C-alpha positions, 0 to 999 in steps of 0.5 A: 515510525521510521518503518512506516515512513519507509513503507510510504517511501516505497510506495512513492518510489513506484511513482504513486501518491500514497492517497491513491493506494488501496486502503486494504494495503494500508490496513495490511501495512498497519497490522504487520507493522503493529505486529513487528512484521514487514508488510508485503510490498505494494506492487504495480500489479497490486495497484492495477488490481485495486484500480480495476476493483474501483472501476467495478465497484466505485 
């Protein structure tokens, strides 16, 4: 549970609301945490790609 909250805190530290983050990232984070691995960081570049994808395919 603590590790999941740390992932959410890291997203919020970027100035993003968790609900605005790519669903693909949350699936990735869930799968990695379930396997007892660290998820990749959610980056501003990754977020920009997600926003771009949403514009193309709403």
